[in-house]
NUBADO-879343 format. One record per residue (C-alpha): residue number from 1; residue in one letter; x, z, y. Coordinates in steps of 0.02 Angstrom, whole numbers, plus 50000, padded with zeros to 5 digits. Each point is the difference from the previous one (the first is absolute). Layout:
BEGIN
{site NUM A {X Z Y}}
...
END
This chain:
BEGIN
{site 1 M {50000 50000 50000}}
{site 2 R {50063 49955 50172}}
{site 3 S {49948 50044 50178}}
{site 4 K {50067 49964 50171}}
{site 5 K {50049 50136 50122}}
{site 6 P {50066 49966 50176}}
{site 7 I {50174 50069 50030}}
{site 8 N {50075 49974 50173}}
{site 9 G {49869 49871 50035}}
{site 10 K {50034 49906 49840}}
{site 11 E {49902 49994 49842}}
{site 12 T {50093 50054 49845}}
{site 13 E {49940 49988 49821}}
{site 14 L {49990 50164 49902}}
{site 15 K {50004 49991 49813}}
{site 16 Y {49913 50128 49888}}
{site 17 E {50064 49997 49824}}
{site 18 K {49890 50053 49856}}
{site 19 P {50079 50149 49907}}
{site 20 S {50073 49956 49833}}
{site 21 T {49936 50070 49834}}
{site 22 E {50157 50108 49986}}
{site 23 Q {49971 50074 50173}}
{site 24 L {49819 50039 49956}}
{site 25 R {50054 50080 49836}}
{site 26 K {50127 50111 50089}}
{site 27 A {49872 50052 50130}}
{site 28 L {49875 50044 49865}}
{site 29 D {50134 50098 49906}}
{site 30 R {50039 50100 50158}}
{site 31 E {49818 50043 50026}}
{site 32 K {49982 50047 49817}}
{site 33 R {50151 50116 50010}}
{site 34 K {49929 50080 50157}}
{site 35 D {49834 50033 49911}}
{site 36 E {50089 50072 49848}}
{site 37 Y {50106 50113 50110}}
{site 38 K {49847 50064 50092}}
{site 39 K {49910 50035 49835}}
{site 40 T {50152 50087 49925}}
{site 41 F {50027 50104 50157}}
{site 42 A {49817 50054 50005}}
{site 43 K {50004 50043 49815}}
{site 44 T {50161 50102 50021}}
{site 45 I {49926 50096 50147}}
{site 46 G {49845 50035 49897}}
{site 47 I {50103 50065 49854}}
{site 48 L {50104 50111 50114}}
{site 49 I {49844 50074 50079}}
{site 50 A {49924 50031 49828}}
{site 51 V {50159 50082 49935}}
{site 52 A {50014 50109 50155}}
{site 53 A {49819 50055 49985}}
{site 54 F {50020 50035 49815}}
{site 55 S {50159 50100 50033}}
{site 56 V {49912 50107 50130}}
{site 57 L {49856 50028 49880}}
{site 58 I {50116 50050 49858}}
{site 59 A {50103 50112 50112}}
{site 60 S {49844 50085 50068}}
{site 61 F {49917 50038 49835}}
{site 62 F {50120 49991 49854}}
{site 63 I {50182 50013 50055}}
{site 64 K {50083 50130 50110}}
{site 65 V {50176 49995 50072}}
{site 66 H {50098 50162 50018}}
{site 67 K {50168 50048 50075}}
{site 68 I {50097 50133 49905}}
{site 69 S {50043 50158 50094}}
{site 70 G {50096 50144 49920}}
{site 71 D {50106 50024 49843}}
{site 72 S {49872 50061 49873}}
{site 73 M {50001 49834 49905}}
{site 74 S {50188 49969 50007}}
{site 75 P {50085 49905 49919}}
{site 76 T {49850 49891 49955}}
{site 77 L {49940 49987 50180}}
{site 78 E {50104 50036 50154}}
{site 79 T {49955 50037 50180}}
{site 80 G {49962 49842 50099}}
{site 81 Q {49950 49894 49851}}
{site 82 I {49831 49911 50008}}
{site 83 V {49890 49991 49846}}
{site 84 V {49830 49930 49952}}
{site 85 A {49861 50096 49913}}
{site 86 V {49853 49914 49915}}
{site 87 E {49834 50083 49966}}
{site 88 T {49959 50037 49819}}
{site 89 E {49881 50108 49901}}
{site 90 K {50124 50060 49868}}
{site 91 F {50175 50070 50011}}
{site 92 E {50123 50007 49856}}
{site 93 P {50135 50134 49976}}
{site 94 G {50160 49947 50086}}
{site 95 E {49915 49894 50133}}
{site 96 L {50031 50031 50184}}
{site 97 V {49847 50042 50103}}
{site 98 A {49963 50017 50185}}
{site 99 F {49874 50132 50055}}
{site 100 Y {49937 50089 50153}}
{site 101 Y {50055 50178 50034}}
{site 102 N {49972 50091 50166}}
{site 103 N {49975 49838 50096}}
{site 104 K {50162 49929 49929}}
{site 105 V {50036 49877 49862}}
{site 106 L {50110 50065 49859}}
{site 107 I {50073 49906 49853}}
{site 108 K {50034 50086 49834}}
{site 109 R {50006 49957 49815}}
{site 110 V {49852 50028 49884}}
{site 111 I {50050 50117 49860}}
{site 112 G {49834 50056 49928}}
{site 113 S {49819 49941 50000}}
{site 114 P {49839 50103 49992}}
{site 115 G {50003 50120 49852}}
{site 116 D {50186 49980 49961}}
{site 117 W {50108 50153 49967}}
{site 118 I {50160 50000 50104}}
{site 119 N {50150 50109 49964}}
{site 120 I {50166 50010 50093}}
{site 121 D {50137 50110 49927}}
{site 122 A {50135 50095 50093}}
{site 123 D {50115 49848 49994}}
{site 124 G {49869 49887 50075}}
{site 125 N {49955 49905 49841}}
{site 126 V {49820 49939 50006}}
{site 127 T {49881 49987 49853}}
{site 128 V {49825 49926 50003}}
{site 129 N {49883 50057 49860}}
{site 130 G {50152 50063 49906}}
{site 131 L {50099 49837 50013}}
{site 132 A {50162 49992 50099}}
{site 133 L {49987 49883 50148}}
{site 134 D {50138 49869 50014}}
{site 135 E {50049 49993 50184}}
{site 136 P {50142 49874 50027}}
{site 137 Y {49960 49995 50187}}
{site 138 L {50067 50178 50027}}
{site 139 T {50177 50045 50050}}
{site 140 E {49968 50186 49975}}
{site 141 K {49864 50112 49928}}
{site 142 S {49929 50159 50073}}
{site 143 L {49858 50122 49969}}
{site 144 E {50000 50061 50180}}
{site 145 P {49919 50001 50123}}
{site 146 T {49845 50067 49911}}
{site 147 D {49872 50139 50012}}
{site 148 I {49886 49954 49853}}
{site 149 E {50011 50054 49819}}
{site 150 F {50045 49879 49861}}
{site 151 P {49931 49935 49884}}
{site 152 Y {49874 49935 50125}}
{site 153 Q {49843 49898 49965}}
{site 154 V {49955 49863 50123}}
{site 155 P {49823 50027 50067}}
{site 156 E {49862 49872 49979}}
{site 157 N {50010 49849 50117}}
{site 158 R {50175 50048 50059}}
{site 159 Y {50179 49943 49971}}
{site 160 F {50160 50101 49985}}
{site 161 V {50138 49920 50104}}
{site 162 L {50185 50034 50026}}
{site 163 G {50132 49931 50118}}
{site 164 D {50156 49921 49924}}
{site 165 N {50114 50112 50103}}
{site 166 R {49938 50153 49906}}
{site 167 S {50100 50137 50087}}
{site 168 V {49930 49957 50173}}
{site 169 S {49831 49920 49964}}
{site 170 I {49843 50098 50042}}
{site 171 D {49872 49937 49875}}
{site 172 S {49876 50058 49867}}
{site 173 R {50117 50142 49953}}
{site 174 K {49946 50084 50162}}
{site 175 N {49824 50061 50034}}
{site 176 E {50009 49937 50179}}
{site 177 V {49997 49822 49932}}
{site 178 G {49929 50025 49826}}
{site 179 C {49930 49862 49894}}
{site 180 I {49939 49845 50090}}
{site 181 S {49815 49960 50000}}
{site 182 K {49936 49822 49977}}
{site 183 E {49933 50007 50179}}
{site 184 Q {50177 50026 50066}}
{site 185 L {50076 49854 49906}}
{site 186 I {50042 49841 50094}}
{site 187 G {50075 49894 49862}}
{site 188 H {50140 49955 49883}}
{site 189 V {50166 49974 50090}}
{site 190 F {50079 49854 49909}}
{site 191 F {50093 49886 50121}}
{site 192 R {50140 50024 50127}}
{site 193 I {50005 49877 50146}}
{site 194 Y {50143 50079 50099}}
{site 195 P {50149 50003 49999}}
{site 196 F {50005 49817 49952}}
{site 197 S {50150 50032 49887}}
{site 198 E {49883 50102 49887}}
{site 199 F {49846 49891 50023}}
{site 200 G {49896 49999 49841}}
{site 201 I {49905 50101 49872}}
{site 202 I {50047 50185 49990}}
{site 203 T {50057 50040 49824}}
{site 204 N {50003 50169 49911}}
{site 205 N {50183 49995 49950}}
END
């Protein structure tokens, strides 16, 4: 197609070339890539929003994050470490649990469940229902501090808990703490998220 346009008083022919098939194909490819990018971007944003919302929901109702303060669970847990507790209905002997006590959150280890008979001898050896408890997580054993008599039966709907640093931990051996009721329990402490060098599942050995 041609047209005439005056330039400096003179008419000049302008030529309009029809785009080639290759040029059309490239243009269509560019538009297609733009559409795909927009769709992928929108999908990614949607996924991120869904994951964030799900994470908030989980954190609010099922998972709690706690920062360790104090030495009662040393060497398993040290001051400044950050751990995760998940809600559960049952707790097994040897598991770590978080619970409320005097408006604070404490973490100890479940030793006995409702109805169990607990005994701790003068050397700090623990038996549950007459069976010696294997405790590879301890560096030392201790009967004290305590003001209850052993053997001791765990009351109904309660759990007997001990700290891993037995000589300094205030736990179910003392009446001021006693056995933990189900209403006090927050959840099973199973995962350490800080420090990053120890990131992972908390083991019992």
